[in-house]
Biopython code that builds the backbone (N, CA, C, O; Angstrom):
import numpy as np
from Bio.PDB.StructureBuilder import StructureBuilder

atoms = [
    (1, "MET", "N", (79.005, 104.447, 120.387)),
    (1, "MET", "CA", (78.685, 103.065, 120.063)),
    (1, "MET", "C", (79.215, 102.757, 118.670)),
    (1, "MET", "O", (79.540, 103.656, 117.894)),
    (2, "GLY", "N", (79.293, 101.490, 118.379)),
    (2, "GLY", "CA", (79.725, 101.089, 117.063)),
    (2, "GLY", "C", (79.268, 99.678, 116.750)),
    (2, "GLY", "O", (79.014, 98.867, 117.640)),
    (3, "ARG", "N", (79.172, 99.415, 115.468)),
    (3, "ARG", "CA", (78.754, 98.086, 115.017)),
    (3, "ARG", "C", (79.932, 97.158, 114.762)),
    (3, "ARG", "O", (79.755, 95.948, 114.624)),
    (4, "GLY", "N", (81.129, 97.719, 114.698)),
    (4, "GLY", "CA", (82.293, 96.890, 114.451)),
    (4, "GLY", "C", (83.575, 97.610, 114.813)),
    (4, "GLY", "O", (83.611, 98.832, 114.958)),
    (5, "LEU", "N", (84.607, 96.833, 114.952)),
    (5, "LEU", "CA", (85.936, 97.347, 115.255)),
    (5, "LEU", "C", (86.857, 96.903, 114.133)),
    (5, "LEU", "O", (87.096, 95.709, 113.954)),
    (6, "CYS", "N", (87.373, 97.863, 113.378)),
    (6, "CYS", "CA", (88.255, 97.575, 112.248)),
    (6, "CYS", "C", (89.698, 97.849, 112.676)),
    (6, "CYS", "O", (90.017, 98.928, 113.174)),
    (7, "ILE", "N", (90.563, 96.852, 112.473)),
    (7, "ILE", "CA", (91.942, 96.942, 112.932)),
    (7, "ILE", "C", (92.881, 96.696, 111.755)),
    (7, "ILE", "O", (92.894, 95.606, 111.182)),
    (8, "SER", "N", (93.654, 97.695, 111.404)),
    (8, "SER", "CA", (94.683, 97.536, 110.375)),
    (8, "SER", "C", (95.930, 96.966, 111.030)),
    (8, "SER", "O", (96.273, 97.314, 112.159)),
    (9, "VAL", "N", (96.597, 96.089, 110.305)),
    (9, "VAL", "CA", (97.822, 95.488, 110.815)),
    (9, "VAL", "C", (98.958, 96.002, 109.938)),
    (9, "VAL", "O", (99.024, 95.701, 108.746)),
    (10, "GLU", "N", (99.842, 96.773, 110.537)),
    (10, "GLU", "CA", (100.909, 97.441, 109.795)),
    (10, "GLU", "C", (101.714, 96.474, 108.939)),
    (10, "GLU", "O", (102.155, 95.423, 109.404)),
    (11, "GLY", "N", (101.894, 96.853, 107.674)),
    (11, "GLY", "CA", (102.712, 96.077, 106.756)),
    (11, "GLY", "C", (102.029, 94.860, 106.167)),
    (11, "GLY", "O", (102.662, 94.074, 105.462)),
    (12, "ARG", "N", (100.746, 94.694, 106.445)),
    (12, "ARG", "CA", (100.033, 93.528, 105.928)),
    (12, "ARG", "C", (98.913, 93.969, 104.994)),
    (12, "ARG", "O", (98.319, 95.028, 105.197)),
    (13, "PRO", "N", (98.619, 93.163, 103.968)),
    (13, "PRO", "CA", (97.579, 93.548, 103.016)),
    (13, "PRO", "C", (96.178, 93.176, 103.481)),
    (13, "PRO", "O", (95.233, 93.237, 102.694)),
    (14, "TRP", "N", (96.027, 92.798, 104.725)),
    (14, "TRP", "CA", (94.727, 92.385, 105.254)),
    (14, "TRP", "C", (94.417, 93.184, 106.512)),
    (14, "TRP", "O", (95.303, 93.792, 107.112)),
    (15, "PHE", "N", (93.138, 93.171, 106.902)),
    (15, "PHE", "CA", (92.751, 93.832, 108.144)),
    (15, "PHE", "C", (91.756, 92.943, 108.884)),
    (15, "PHE", "O", (91.205, 91.991, 108.331)),
    (16, "ILE", "N", (91.548, 93.285, 110.146)),
    (16, "ILE", "CA", (90.677, 92.526, 111.037)),
    (16, "ILE", "C", (89.417, 93.342, 111.285)),
    (16, "ILE", "O", (89.481, 94.549, 111.520)),
    (17, "LEU", "N", (88.280, 92.676, 111.232)),
    (17, "LEU", "CA", (87.015, 93.307, 111.564)),
    (17, "LEU", "C", (86.330, 92.439, 112.616)),
    (17, "LEU", "O", (86.102, 91.251, 112.389)),
    (18, "ILE", "N", (86.006, 93.023, 113.753)),
    (18, "ILE", "CA", (85.321, 92.309, 114.829)),
    (18, "ILE", "C", (83.937, 92.920, 115.002)),
    (18, "ILE", "O", (83.793, 94.138, 115.099)),
    (19, "LYS", "N", (82.927, 92.070, 115.041)),
    (19, "LYS", "CA", (81.542, 92.497, 115.247)),
    (19, "LYS", "C", (80.902, 91.568, 116.273)),
    (19, "LYS", "O", (81.409, 90.479, 116.545)),
    (20, "ARG", "N", (79.803, 92.005, 116.828)),
    (20, "ARG", "CA", (78.996, 91.099, 117.639)),
    (20, "ARG", "C", (78.349, 90.087, 116.702)),
    (20, "ARG", "O", (77.978, 90.436, 115.581)),
    (21, "SER", "N", (78.208, 88.855, 117.136)),
    (21, "SER", "CA", (77.580, 87.824, 116.308)),
    (21, "SER", "C", (76.138, 88.163, 115.971)),
    (21, "SER", "O", (75.639, 87.776, 114.915)),
    (22, "ASP", "N", (75.459, 88.890, 116.869)),
    (22, "ASP", "CA", (74.070, 89.278, 116.611)),
    (22, "ASP", "C", (73.968, 90.602, 115.843)),
    (22, "ASP", "O", (72.868, 91.103, 115.606)),
    (23, "LEU", "N", (75.116, 91.163, 115.458)),
    (23, "LEU", "CA", (75.237, 92.406, 114.679)),
    (23, "LEU", "C", (74.721, 93.648, 115.396)),
    (23, "LEU", "O", (74.555, 94.695, 114.771)),
    (24, "LYS", "N", (74.468, 93.549, 116.685)),
    (24, "LYS", "CA", (74.069, 94.725, 117.458)),
    (24, "LYS", "C", (75.284, 95.599, 117.739)),
    (24, "LYS", "O", (76.429, 95.164, 117.620)),
    (25, "GLU", "N", (75.002, 96.849, 118.116)),
    (25, "GLU", "CA", (76.081, 97.756, 118.478)),
    (25, "GLU", "C", (76.716, 97.322, 119.795)),
    (25, "GLU", "O", (76.077, 96.691, 120.637)),
    (26, "ASP", "N", (77.985, 97.675, 119.948)),
    (26, "ASP", "CA", (78.709, 97.375, 121.172)),
    (26, "ASP", "C", (79.416, 98.655, 121.609)),
    (26, "ASP", "O", (80.248, 99.169, 120.861)),
    (27, "PRO", "N", (79.116, 99.182, 122.785)),
    (27, "PRO", "CA", (79.740, 100.437, 123.219)),
    (27, "PRO", "C", (81.261, 100.364, 123.300)),
    (27, "PRO", "O", (81.936, 101.386, 123.182)),
    (28, "GLN", "N", (81.799, 99.177, 123.498)),
    (28, "GLN", "CA", (83.260, 99.033, 123.561)),
    (28, "GLN", "C", (83.917, 99.415, 122.236)),
    (28, "GLN", "O", (85.027, 99.947, 122.223)),
    (29, "PHE", "N", (83.236, 99.143, 121.124)),
    (29, "PHE", "CA", (83.800, 99.495, 119.820)),
    (29, "PHE", "C", (83.956, 101.006, 119.692)),
    (29, "PHE", "O", (84.978, 101.490, 119.204)),
    (30, "GLY", "N", (82.951, 101.744, 120.127)),
    (30, "GLY", "CA", (83.022, 103.200, 120.079)),
    (30, "GLY", "C", (84.133, 103.745, 120.957)),
    (30, "GLY", "O", (84.828, 104.687, 120.578)),
    (31, "GLU", "N", (84.299, 103.149, 122.131)),
    (31, "GLU", "CA", (85.348, 103.584, 123.050)),
    (31, "GLU", "C", (86.743, 103.356, 122.465)),
    (31, "GLU", "O", (87.678, 104.091, 122.781)),
    (32, "LEU", "N", (86.881, 102.341, 121.617)),
    (32, "LEU", "CA", (88.184, 102.006, 121.034)),
    (32, "LEU", "C", (88.448, 102.723, 119.710)),
    (32, "LEU", "O", (89.554, 102.651, 119.175)),
    (33, "HIS", "N", (87.441, 103.410, 119.183)),
    (33, "HIS", "CA", (87.594, 104.092, 117.897)),
    (33, "HIS", "C", (88.780, 105.051, 117.938)),
    (33, "HIS", "O", (88.879, 105.897, 118.828)),
    (34, "GLY", "N", (89.668, 104.909, 116.975)),
    (34, "GLY", "CA", (90.837, 105.772, 116.881)),
    (34, "GLY", "C", (91.993, 105.359, 117.777)),
    (34, "GLY", "O", (93.048, 105.992, 117.751)),
    (35, "SER", "N", (91.812, 104.309, 118.566)),
    (35, "SER", "CA", (92.874, 103.841, 119.456)),
    (35, "SER", "C", (93.820, 102.891, 118.729)),
    (35, "SER", "O", (93.477, 102.324, 117.692)),
    (36, "ASN", "N", (95.002, 102.731, 119.287)),
    (36, "ASN", "CA", (95.952, 101.754, 118.780)),
    (36, "ASN", "C", (95.566, 100.400, 119.376)),
    (36, "ASN", "O", (95.859, 100.120, 120.538)),
    (37, "VAL", "N", (94.913, 99.571, 118.578)),
    (37, "VAL", "CA", (94.402, 98.281, 119.041)),
    (37, "VAL", "C", (95.345, 97.182, 118.588)),
    (37, "VAL", "O", (95.677, 97.086, 117.407)),
    (38, "GLY", "N", (95.776, 96.351, 119.529)),
    (38, "GLY", "CA", (96.689, 95.261, 119.215)),
    (38, "GLY", "C", (96.164, 93.939, 119.732)),
    (38, "GLY", "O", (95.003, 93.837, 120.129)),
    (39, "PRO", "N", (97.016, 92.924, 119.729)),
    (39, "PRO", "CA", (96.609, 91.585, 120.139)),
    (39, "PRO", "C", (95.945, 91.496, 121.508)),
    (39, "PRO", "O", (94.984, 90.745, 121.673)),
    (40, "SER", "N", (96.435, 92.243, 122.489)),
    (40, "SER", "CA", (95.841, 92.127, 123.830)),
    (40, "SER", "C", (94.389, 92.599, 123.840)),
    (40, "SER", "O", (93.562, 92.024, 124.547)),
    (41, "THR", "N", (94.069, 93.628, 123.073)),
    (41, "THR", "CA", (92.689, 94.105, 122.985)),
    (41, "THR", "C", (91.838, 93.112, 122.203)),
    (41, "THR", "O", (90.698, 92.842, 122.582)),
    (42, "ILE", "N", (92.374, 92.572, 121.128)),
    (42, "ILE", "CA", (91.641, 91.589, 120.324)),
    (42, "ILE", "C", (91.284, 90.382, 121.188)),
    (42, "ILE", "O", (90.198, 89.821, 121.045)),
    (43, "CYS", "N", (92.182, 89.981, 122.076)),
    (43, "CYS", "CA", (91.937, 88.838, 122.970)),
    (43, "CYS", "C", (90.733, 89.061, 123.882)),
    (43, "CYS", "O", (90.094, 88.100, 124.310)),
    (44, "GLN", "N", (90.423, 90.307, 124.177)),
    (44, "GLN", "CA", (89.258, 90.597, 125.018)),
    (44, "GLN", "C", (87.965, 90.177, 124.315)),
    (44, "GLN", "O", (86.999, 89.791, 124.973)),
    (45, "PHE", "N", (87.946, 90.250, 122.994)),
    (45, "PHE", "CA", (86.769, 89.892, 122.213)),
    (45, "PHE", "C", (86.849, 88.463, 121.669)),
    (45, "PHE", "O", (85.836, 87.772, 121.567)),
    (46, "ILE", "N", (88.052, 88.034, 121.326)),
    (46, "ILE", "CA", (88.272, 86.733, 120.684)),
    (46, "ILE", "C", (89.279, 85.942, 121.526)),
    (46, "ILE", "O", (90.422, 85.764, 121.104)),
    (47, "PRO", "N", (88.874, 85.465, 122.707)),
    (47, "PRO", "CA", (89.831, 84.784, 123.583)),
    (47, "PRO", "C", (90.328, 83.442, 123.033)),
    (47, "PRO", "O", (91.402, 82.978, 123.415)),
    (48, "ASN", "N", (89.574, 82.837, 122.163)),
    (48, "ASN", "CA", (89.962, 81.525, 121.612)),
    (48, "ASN", "C", (90.595, 81.644, 120.224)),
    (48, "ASN", "O", (90.406, 80.774, 119.374)),
    (49, "TRP", "N", (91.342, 82.715, 120.002)),
    (49, "TRP", "CA", (91.907, 83.009, 118.681)),
    (49, "TRP", "C", (92.791, 81.894, 118.144)),
    (49, "TRP", "O", (92.935, 81.760, 116.929)),
    (50, "GLN", "N", (93.380, 81.098, 119.015)),
    (50, "GLN", "CA", (94.289, 80.032, 118.563)),
    (50, "GLN", "C", (93.549, 78.846, 117.968)),
    (50, "GLN", "O", (94.150, 78.050, 117.246)),
    (51, "SER", "N", (92.267, 78.707, 118.251)),
    (51, "SER", "CA", (91.538, 77.506, 117.820)),
    (51, "SER", "C", (90.282, 77.829, 117.011)),
    (51, "SER", "O", (89.305, 77.082, 117.062)),
    (52, "LEU", "N", (90.301, 78.917, 116.277)),
    (52, "LEU", "CA", (89.142, 79.284, 115.466)),
    (52, "LEU", "C", (88.987, 78.361, 114.260)),
    (52, "LEU", "O", (89.974, 77.914, 113.677)),
    (53, "ASN", "N", (87.749, 78.084, 113.899)),
    (53, "ASN", "CA", (87.435, 77.340, 112.669)),
    (53, "ASN", "C", (87.002, 78.361, 111.623)),
    (53, "ASN", "O", (85.940, 78.973, 111.733)),
    (54, "TRP", "N", (87.841, 78.531, 110.612)),
    (54, "TRP", "CA", (87.626, 79.575, 109.615)),
    (54, "TRP", "C", (86.706, 79.114, 108.497)),
    (54, "TRP", "O", (86.776, 77.970, 108.046)),
    (55, "GLU", "N", (85.836, 80.029, 108.054)),
    (55, "GLU", "CA", (84.996, 79.832, 106.872)),
    (55, "GLU", "C", (85.413, 80.869, 105.843)),
    (55, "GLU", "O", (86.024, 81.883, 106.181)),
    (56, "HIS", "N", (85.074, 80.603, 104.564)),
    (56, "HIS", "CA", (85.588, 81.450, 103.482)),
    (56, "HIS", "C", (84.525, 81.790, 102.436)),
    (56, "HIS", "O", (84.489, 81.173, 101.371)),
    (57, "PRO", "N", (83.660, 82.765, 102.729)),
    (57, "PRO", "CA", (82.714, 83.202, 101.701)),
    (57, "PRO", "C", (83.453, 84.016, 100.652)),
    (57, "PRO", "O", (84.444, 84.673, 100.971)),
    (58, "SER", "N", (83.010, 83.986, 99.455)),
    (58, "SER", "CA", (83.666, 84.744, 98.388)),
    (58, "SER", "C", (82.959, 86.072, 98.182)),
    (58, "SER", "O", (81.747, 86.110, 97.970)),
    (59, "LEU", "N", (83.710, 87.154, 98.242)),
    (59, "LEU", "CA", (83.183, 88.488, 97.988)),
    (59, "LEU", "C", (83.802, 89.069, 96.723)),
    (59, "LEU", "O", (83.729, 90.274, 96.482)),
    (60, "GLU", "N", (84.409, 88.205, 95.921)),
    (60, "GLU", "CA", (85.092, 88.673, 94.723)),
    (60, "GLU", "C", (84.140, 89.481, 93.860)),
    (60, "GLU", "O", (82.939, 89.211, 93.882)),
    (61, "PRO", "N", (84.615, 90.455, 93.103)),
    (61, "PRO", "CA", (86.021, 90.816, 92.919)),
    (61, "PRO", "C", (86.529, 91.844, 93.919)),
    (61, "PRO", "O", (87.656, 92.320, 93.787)),
    (62, "ILE", "N", (85.724, 92.198, 94.916)),
    (62, "ILE", "CA", (86.106, 93.259, 95.843)),
    (62, "ILE", "C", (87.173, 92.798, 96.826)),
    (62, "ILE", "O", (88.237, 93.407, 96.929)),
    (63, "SER", "N", (86.887, 91.736, 97.534)),
    (63, "SER", "CA", (87.834, 91.227, 98.522)),
    (63, "SER", "C", (87.495, 89.784, 98.831)),
    (63, "SER", "O", (86.471, 89.257, 98.396)),
    (64, "SER", "N", (88.363, 89.168, 99.580)),
    (64, "SER", "CA", (88.130, 87.822, 100.096)),
    (64, "SER", "C", (88.203, 87.912, 101.602)),
    (64, "SER", "O", (88.770, 88.858, 102.150)),
    (65, "GLU", "N", (87.634, 86.934, 102.270)),
    (65, "GLU", "CA", (87.700, 86.979, 103.718)),
    (65, "GLU", "C", (87.648, 85.587, 104.323)),
    (65, "GLU", "O", (87.148, 84.632, 103.728)),
    (66, "SER", "N", (88.182, 85.517, 105.519)),
    (66, "SER", "CA", (88.053, 84.355, 106.383)),
    (66, "SER", "C", (87.280, 84.851, 107.592)),
    (66, "SER", "O", (87.571, 85.931, 108.106)),
    (67, "PHE", "N", (86.297, 84.081, 108.060)),
    (67, "PHE", "CA", (85.593, 84.521, 109.257)),
    (67, "PHE", "C", (85.318, 83.349, 110.184)),
    (67, "PHE", "O", (85.260, 82.191, 109.771)),
    (68, "SER", "N", (85.153, 83.697, 111.444)),
    (68, "SER", "CA", (84.872, 82.707, 112.468)),
    (68, "SER", "C", (84.105, 83.391, 113.591)),
    (68, "SER", "O", (84.027, 84.618, 113.649)),
    (69, "ARG", "N", (83.550, 82.593, 114.470)),
    (69, "ARG", "CA", (82.832, 83.113, 115.636)),
    (69, "ARG", "C", (83.504, 82.614, 116.900)),
    (69, "ARG", "O", (84.019, 81.497, 116.960)),
    (70, "ASP", "N", (83.482, 83.479, 117.914)),
    (70, "ASP", "CA", (84.014, 83.122, 119.230)),
    (70, "ASP", "C", (83.059, 83.715, 120.254)),
    (70, "ASP", "O", (83.158, 84.896, 120.585)),
    (71, "GLY", "N", (82.145, 82.911, 120.752)),
    (71, "GLY", "CA", (81.169, 83.403, 121.713)),
    (71, "GLY", "C", (80.274, 84.457, 121.098)),
    (71, "GLY", "O", (79.639, 84.222, 120.070)),
    (72, "GLU", "N", (80.224, 85.626, 121.732)),
    (72, "GLU", "CA", (79.359, 86.714, 121.284)),
    (72, "GLU", "C", (79.911, 87.478, 120.086)),
    (72, "GLU", "O", (79.232, 88.355, 119.551)),
    (73, "TYR", "N", (81.129, 87.162, 119.657)),
    (73, "TYR", "CA", (81.767, 87.966, 118.621)),
    (73, "TYR", "C", (82.128, 87.152, 117.385)),
    (73, "TYR", "O", (82.338, 85.940, 117.430)),
    (74, "ARG", "N", (82.187, 87.886, 116.284)),
    (74, "ARG", "CA", (82.581, 87.326, 114.992)),
    (74, "ARG", "C", (83.829, 88.086, 114.562)),
    (74, "ARG", "O", (83.909, 89.304, 114.720)),
    (75, "ILE", "N", (84.795, 87.364, 114.021)),
    (75, "ILE", "CA", (86.013, 87.996, 113.519)),
    (75, "ILE", "C", (86.135, 87.702, 112.028)),
    (75, "ILE", "O", (85.939, 86.571, 111.583)),
    (76, "ASN", "N", (86.460, 88.737, 111.273)),
    (76, "ASN", "CA", (86.696, 88.608, 109.836)),
    (76, "ASN", "C", (88.127, 89.048, 109.553)),
    (76, "ASN", "O", (88.579, 90.078, 110.053)),
    (77, "LEU", "N", (88.825, 88.271, 108.761)),
    (77, "LEU", "CA", (90.113, 88.680, 108.202)),
    (77, "LEU", "C", (89.830, 88.996, 106.741)),
    (77, "LEU", "O", (89.460, 88.105, 105.977)),
    (78, "VAL", "N", (89.997, 90.236, 106.350)),
    (78, "VAL", "CA", (89.632, 90.681, 105.009)),
    (78, "VAL", "C", (90.909, 90.989, 104.235)),
    (78, "VAL", "O", (91.786, 91.702, 104.722)),
    (79, "TYR", "N", (91.001, 90.440, 103.021)),
    (79, "TYR", "CA", (92.223, 90.570, 102.232)),
    (79, "TYR", "C", (91.885, 90.713, 100.754)),
    (79, "TYR", "O", (90.768, 90.395, 100.346)),
    (80, "PRO", "N", (92.837, 91.190, 99.936)),
    (80, "PRO", "CA", (92.576, 91.428, 98.520)),
    (80, "PRO", "C", (92.157, 90.142, 97.794)),
    (80, "PRO", "O", (92.626, 89.049, 98.110)),
    (81, "ALA", "N", (91.274, 90.305, 96.828)),
    (81, "ALA", "CA", (90.805, 89.164, 96.037)),
    (81, "ALA", "C", (91.686, 88.921, 94.820)),
    (81, "ALA", "O", (91.365, 88.082, 93.978)),
    (82, "ASP", "N", (92.787, 89.644, 94.722)),
    (82, "ASP", "CA", (93.643, 89.540, 93.535)),
    (82, "ASP", "C", (94.597, 88.349, 93.565)),
    (82, "ASP", "O", (95.392, 88.177, 92.641)),
    (83, "GLY", "N", (94.533, 87.535, 94.594)),
    (83, "GLY", "CA", (95.394, 86.364, 94.684)),
    (83, "GLY", "C", (96.773, 86.647, 95.244)),
    (83, "GLY", "O", (97.624, 85.758, 95.274)),
    (84, "SER", "N", (97.010, 87.885, 95.694)),
    (84, "SER", "CA", (98.334, 88.220, 96.235)),
    (84, "SER", "C", (98.605, 87.491, 97.544)),
    (84, "SER", "O", (99.762, 87.269, 97.901)),
    (85, "VAL", "N", (97.554, 87.117, 98.258)),
    (85, "VAL", "CA", (97.666, 86.296, 99.468)),
    (85, "VAL", "C", (96.517, 85.283, 99.467)),
    (85, "VAL", "O", (95.458, 85.525, 98.889)),
    (86, "THR", "N", (96.749, 84.161, 100.119)),
    (86, "THR", "CA", (95.713, 83.139, 100.218)),
    (86, "THR", "C", (95.106, 83.158, 101.616)),
    (86, "THR", "O", (95.659, 83.758, 102.538)),
    (87, "ALA", "N", (93.974, 82.501, 101.758)),
    (87, "ALA", "CA", (93.338, 82.393, 103.068)),
    (87, "ALA", "C", (94.286, 81.754, 104.075)),
    (87, "ALA", "O", (94.409, 82.227, 105.205)),
    (88, "ASP", "N", (94.956, 80.680, 103.665)),
    (88, "ASP", "CA", (95.892, 80.006, 104.577)),
    (88, "ASP", "C", (97.011, 80.934, 105.029)),
    (88, "ASP", "O", (97.406, 80.915, 106.195)),
    (89, "GLN", "N", (97.523, 81.748, 104.105)),
    (89, "GLN", "CA", (98.604, 82.673, 104.455)),
    (89, "GLN", "C", (98.122, 83.720, 105.457)),
    (89, "GLN", "O", (98.807, 84.018, 106.436)),
    (90, "VAL", "N", (96.943, 84.272, 105.203)),
    (90, "VAL", "CA", (96.408, 85.311, 106.088)),
    (90, "VAL", "C", (96.100, 84.734, 107.470)),
    (90, "VAL", "O", (96.417, 85.357, 108.484)),
    (91, "GLU", "N", (95.496, 83.572, 107.519)),
    (91, "GLU", "CA", (95.172, 82.945, 108.805)),
    (91, "GLU", "C", (96.440, 82.622, 109.592)),
    (91, "GLU", "O", (96.479, 82.813, 110.808)),
    (92, "SER", "N", (97.470, 82.136, 108.912)),
    (92, "SER", "CA", (98.747, 81.856, 109.558)),
    (92, "SER", "C", (99.398, 83.142, 110.058)),
    (92, "SER", "O", (99.942, 83.183, 111.162)),
    (93, "ASP", "N", (99.339, 84.186, 109.241)),
    (93, "ASP", "CA", (99.906, 85.478, 109.621)),
    (93, "ASP", "C", (99.154, 86.057, 110.820)),
    (93, "ASP", "O", (99.765, 86.666, 111.698)),
    (94, "PHE", "N", (97.843, 85.873, 110.862)),
    (94, "PHE", "CA", (97.036, 86.319, 111.998)),
    (94, "PHE", "C", (97.515, 85.633, 113.286)),
    (94, "PHE", "O", (97.676, 86.293, 114.312)),
    (95, "ILE", "N", (97.740, 84.324, 113.238)),
    (95, "ILE", "CA", (98.215, 83.585, 114.414)),
    (95, "ILE", "C", (99.570, 84.127, 114.877)),
    (95, "ILE", "O", (99.790, 84.303, 116.075)),
    (96, "LYS", "N", (100.473, 84.393, 113.934)),
    (96, "LYS", "CA", (101.778, 84.960, 114.281)),
    (96, "LYS", "C", (101.620, 86.337, 114.922)),
    (96, "LYS", "O", (102.268, 86.648, 115.921)),
    (97, "TYR", "N", (100.754, 87.152, 114.334)),
    (97, "TYR", "CA", (100.506, 88.483, 114.865)),
    (97, "TYR", "C", (99.957, 88.400, 116.295)),
    (97, "TYR", "O", (100.422, 89.115, 117.183)),
    (98, "MET", "N", (98.983, 87.539, 116.510)),
    (98, "MET", "CA", (98.372, 87.420, 117.828)),
    (98, "MET", "C", (99.340, 86.822, 118.858)),
    (98, "MET", "O", (99.221, 87.097, 120.052)),
    (99, "SER", "N", (100.271, 86.025, 118.410)),
    (99, "SER", "CA", (101.241, 85.394, 119.318)),
    (99, "SER", "C", (102.193, 86.425, 119.929)),
    (99, "SER", "O", (102.902, 86.112, 120.886)),
    (100, "ARG", "N", (102.218, 87.618, 119.405)),
    (100, "ARG", "CA", (103.055, 88.684, 119.978)),
    (100, "ARG", "C", (102.531, 89.150, 121.318)),
    (100, "ARG", "O", (103.226, 89.851, 122.054)),
    (101, "ASN", "N", (101.310, 88.764, 121.636)),
    (101, "ASN", "CA", (100.648, 89.212, 122.857)),
    (101, "ASN", "C", (101.415, 88.766, 124.101)),
    (101, "ASN", "O", (100.998, 89.058, 125.222)),
]
sb = StructureBuilder()
sb.init_structure("model")
sb.init_model(0)
sb.init_chain("A")
sb.init_seg("    ")
for serial, (resi, resn, name, xyz) in enumerate(atoms, 1):
    if name == "N":
        sb.init_residue(resn, " ", resi, " ")
    sb.init_atom(name, np.array(xyz, "f"), 0.0, 1.0, " ", f" {name:<3s}", serial, name[0])
structure = sb.get_structure()
């Protein structure tokens, strides 16, 4: 079991974290641990990835993030707080990444 699924995106300074909206464990996360997870797997949890409404809580100075909810799941895009990338850039890059599906 697991409480979240963390997905690194090669060559990008940000990563994806998917959790249940109620923060409960999800056995699917444990099954995917250590697997190569890409857009098609992310779509299983976040089917409406193209139309998410992003929110931006500040976690500075550690990191910044964009997050949204899609049904039972919450998705976070976590990126450096040093200003090397903006929320808009990361969200746009996420859409491009997911479009590879």
